[in-house]
C-alpha positions as CSV (number, residue, x, y, z in Angstrom):
1,M,6.8,-12.4,-16.4
2,I,8.1,-9.0,-15.8
3,P,4.4,-6.6,-15.6
4,I,4.5,-8.4,-12.4
5,I,7.6,-7.8,-10.8
6,L,6.7,-4.3,-11.6
7,A,3.7,-4.9,-10.5
8,F,5.2,-6.0,-7.3
9,F,6.9,-3.4,-6.6
10,S,4.7,-0.6,-7.6
11,A,2.3,-2.1,-4.8
12,F,5.2,-2.5,-2.1
13,L,5.8,1.3,-3.2
14,G,2.3,2.4,-2.4
15,V,2.0,0.1,1.2
16,S,5.4,1.4,1.7
17,S,3.8,5.0,2.3
18,Q,0.4,4.3,3.4
19,V,3.1,2.2,6.4
20,L,4.6,5.5,7.1
21,W,1.7,7.6,7.1
22,K,0.1,5.4,9.5
23,I,2.9,4.7,11.7
24,E,3.2,8.9,11.7
25,I,-0.5,9.0,13.3
26,Q,-0.1,6.1,15.5
27,K,3.0,9.1,16.7
28,M,0.4,11.8,16.5
29,G,-2.3,10.0,18.8
30,G,-4.8,11.1,15.6
31,I,-5.9,13.5,13.0
32,L,-9.5,13.5,14.1
33,K,-9.5,13.8,17.7
34,P,-12.4,15.3,19.7
35,G,-12.5,18.7,19.7
36,E,-9.3,19.6,18.2
37,N,-9.2,21.4,15.2
38,W,-8.8,18.8,13.0
39,V,-7.5,21.5,10.1
40,K,-4.5,21.8,12.5
41,N,-3.3,18.7,13.0
42,L,-3.7,18.2,9.2
43,L,-1.6,20.5,8.7
44,Q,1.2,19.5,11.0
45,F,1.1,16.0,9.5
46,V,1.5,17.3,5.9
47,V,5.1,18.8,6.7
48,T,6.1,15.9,9.0
49,P,9.2,13.9,6.8
50,F,6.9,10.7,6.8
51,F,4.1,12.1,5.1
52,I,6.8,13.2,2.8
53,F,8.7,10.5,2.2
54,G,5.5,8.2,2.2
55,A,4.0,11.1,-0.4
56,L,7.5,10.6,-2.7
57,L,7.3,7.0,-2.5
58,Y,3.3,7.0,-3.4
59,A,4.3,9.4,-6.4
60,A,6.7,6.5,-7.9
61,S,4.3,4.0,-7.5
62,G,1.9,6.2,-9.6
63,I,4.3,6.8,-11.6
64,L,5.5,3.2,-12.4
65,W,1.9,1.9,-12.5
66,L,1.4,4.4,-15.0
67,Y,3.6,2.6,-17.3
68,L,2.1,-0.5,-16.5
69,L,-1.4,0.6,-17.8
70,E,0.7,1.8,-20.5
71,K,2.7,-1.0,-21.8
72,Y,0.4,-4.2,-20.8
73,E,-3.5,-4.9,-21.2
74,F,-5.7,-3.3,-18.2
75,S,-7.1,-7.0,-17.8
76,Q,-3.4,-8.1,-17.2
77,V,-2.5,-4.6,-15.2
78,F,-5.2,-4.0,-13.1
79,P,-6.3,-7.2,-11.2
80,M,-2.2,-7.2,-10.0
81,L,-3.4,-4.4,-7.7
82,A,-4.6,-7.0,-5.5
83,L,-0.6,-8.2,-4.3
84,S,-0.8,-5.0,-2.4
85,Y,-3.6,-7.2,-0.3
86,I,-0.1,-9.2,1.1
87,I,1.9,-6.2,1.2
88,A,-0.3,-5.5,3.9
89,A,-0.5,-8.3,5.9
90,V,3.2,-9.0,6.4
91,Y,3.8,-5.1,7.4
92,G,0.6,-5.7,9.8
93,I,2.2,-8.7,11.3
94,A,5.7,-7.3,10.9
95,V,5.7,-3.3,12.0
96,F,2.0,-2.9,13.6
97,H,2.1,-6.3,15.7
98,E,-1.0,-7.7,14.0
99,A,-2.6,-11.5,13.9
100,I,-3.6,-13.3,11.2
101,S,-6.2,-15.4,10.9
102,I,-6.1,-18.5,9.1
103,Y,-8.6,-18.0,6.6
104,R,-6.8,-14.4,5.9
105,W,-4.5,-16.3,4.9
106,I,-5.8,-19.1,2.5
107,G,-7.3,-15.7,1.3
108,L,-4.0,-13.5,1.0
109,V,-3.0,-17.5,-1.0
110,L,-5.7,-17.8,-3.5
111,I,-5.3,-14.1,-4.7
112,I,-1.6,-14.5,-5.0
113,G,-3.3,-18.1,-7.1
114,G,-5.2,-15.2,-8.9
115,V,-2.6,-12.4,-10.1
116,F,-0.5,-15.8,-11.3
117,L,-3.1,-17.8,-13.5
118,I,-4.1,-14.0,-14.9
119,N,-0.8,-13.7,-15.5
120,K,-1.2,-17.1,-17.7
């Protein structure tokens, strides 16, 4: 059960970083704006607090993931990355007010079931 908890936490950190980055990109109105210098926009993006904190979360996720790869079988832990889909769906609803169709919910339930079966 420990690998699932650690993998969930790693996925949570990774998805959280992506959410912060998406929020900042939306605040900026995008990076790849037509007619604008995307390099300048990208440089402005990478110095924002949301990007920096997101990068720290992403690094923490990666370090935790390296621990999992070291301590557990690859074929056991790698499929647990699918937990990020569930976390992303929750963020999509809670933060971005996205509608999740019944088909996505069914897919997410199947993913959860698969992760638990792999760890039996």
